[in-house]
C-alpha positions, 0 to 999 in steps of 0.5 A, spaced: 500 500 500 502 506 498 504 512 503 500 518 503 503 524 499 502 531 501 503 537 497 505 543 500 504 549 496 502 557 498 499 563 497 506 566 494 513 566 495 516 567 502 510 564 506 513 559 510 512 553 505 519 550 507 518 551 514 511 548 514 514 542 510 520 541 515 515 541 521 511 536 518 517 532 516 520 532 523 513 530 527 512 524 522 519 522 523 519 522 530 513 518 530 517 513 526 514 514 519 519 513 513 519 520 510 521 522 503 521 529 501 521 532 494 522 539 491 520 538 484 523 545 482 528 549 485 530 556 483 534 562 485 540 557 487 546 554 483 551 549 483 552 546 490 548 552 493 543 550 499 536 549 497 529 548 500 530 541 500 537 542 504 533 546 509 528 541 510 533 536 511 537 540 516 531 542 520 527 535 520 533 530 520 530 527 514 535 524 510 531 522 504 530 528 500 530 529 492 530 535 488 529 534 481 531 541 477 534 547 479 535 554 476 540 560 478 535 565 477 530 567 483 523 567 478 518 561 476 521 555 474 518 555 467 522 562 466 528 560 470 529 554 465 528 558 459 533 564 461 538 558 463 537 554 457 536 548 462 531 542 461 524 544 464 521 539 469 517 533 465 511 533 470 509 526 468 516 523 470 516 527 476 509 524 478 512 517 477 518 518 481 513 521 487 509 515 486 515 510 486 517 514 493 510 513 496 510 506 494 516 505 499 515 510 504 509 512 509 509 519 507 512 523 501 512 531 502 512 535 496 514 542 496 512 547 490 515 553 488 511 560 489 504 559 489 499 553 486 499 556 479 506 558 478 508 554 471 514 549 471 514 548 463 512 550 456 506 546 457 504 551 462 503 545 467 503 547 475 504 544 482 496 543 481 497 539 475 502 535 479 497 534 485 492 531 480 497 526 477 499 524 484 492 524 487 496 528 493 492 532 498 494 539 499 497 543 504 496 551 503 501 555 507 499 562 508 501 569 512 497 572 517 497 579 515 494 584 510 492 581 503 492 574 505 485 573 505 484 574 498 490 570 496 488 564 500 481 565 497 484 565 490 488 559 492 483 555 495 478 556 489 483 554 484 484 547 488 476 546 488 475 548 481 480 542 480 477 537 485 484 537 489 483 535 496 485 540 501 489 537 507 489 544 511 491 551 512 497 553 516 500 560 518 507 559 516 510 565 520 506 567 526 509 573 529 511 574 536 507 580 537 501 579 532 497 586 531 490 587 530 490 585 523 493 578 524 488 576 530 482 578 526 485 574 520 484 567 524 477 567 523 476 569 516 482 564 514 478 559 517 471 561 514 475 561 507 478 554 508 471 552 511 475 548 517 479 550 523 486 552 522 491 546 521 497 550 525 501 556 526 508 556 526 512 561 530 516 566 526 523 565 525 523 558 526 528 556 521 533 559 525 532 554 531 536 548 533 533 541 531 530 540 538 527 547 538 524 546 531 521 539 533 518 543 539 516 549 535 513 544 530 509 540 535 506 546 538 505 549 531 501 543 527 495 540 529 494 533 531 492 531 523 500 532 522 502 529 529 502 536 533 498 539 539 496 545 536 489 547 538 485 551 533 480 553 538 484 555 543 489 559 538 483 563 536 481 564 543 487 567 545 488 572 540 481 574 539 481 581 538 475 586 540 476 593 540 474 597 546 468 601 547 
C-alpha cells in the first residue's frame, strides 16, 4: 500500500512553505514514519548552493530528500529554465518518481515553488497539475497579515475548481507580537478554508536548533500532522475586540 503524499504549496513566495514542510517532516519522523521529501523545482540557487530541500533536511533530520531541477535565477521555474537554457521539469516523470517514493515510504512531502499556479514548463503545467497526477492532498501555507485573505481565497478556489483535496491551512510565520490585523485574520482564514486552522508556526523558526524546531513544530501543527496545536484555543487567545 502506498504512503500518503502531501503537497505543500502557498499563497506566494516567502510564506513559510519550507518551514511548514520541515515541521511536518520532523513530527512524522519522530513518530517513526519513513519520510521522503521532494522539491520538484528549485530556483534562485546554483551549483552546490543550499536549497529548500537542504533546509528541510537540516531542520527535520530527514535524510531522504530529492530535488529534481534547479535554476540560478530567483523567478518561476518555467522562466528560470528558459533564461538558463536548462531542461524544464517533465511533470509526468516527476509524478512517477513521487509515486515510486510513496510506494516505499509512509509519507512523501512535496514542496512547490511560489504559489499553486506558478508554471514549471512550456506546457504551462503547475504544482496543481502535479497534485492531480499524484492524487496528493494539499497543504496551503499562508501569512497572517494584510492581503492574505484574498490570496488564500484565490488559492483555495483554484484547488476546488480542480477537485484537489485540501489537507489544511497553516500560518507559516506567526509573529511574536501579532497586531490587530493578524488576530482578526484567524477567523476569516478559517471561514475561507471552511475548517479550523491546521497550525501556526512561530516566526523565525528556521533559525532554531533541531530540538527547538521539533518543539516549535509540535506546538505549531495540529494533531492531523502529529502536533498539539489547538485551533480553538489559538483563536481564543488572540481574539481581538476593540474597546468601547
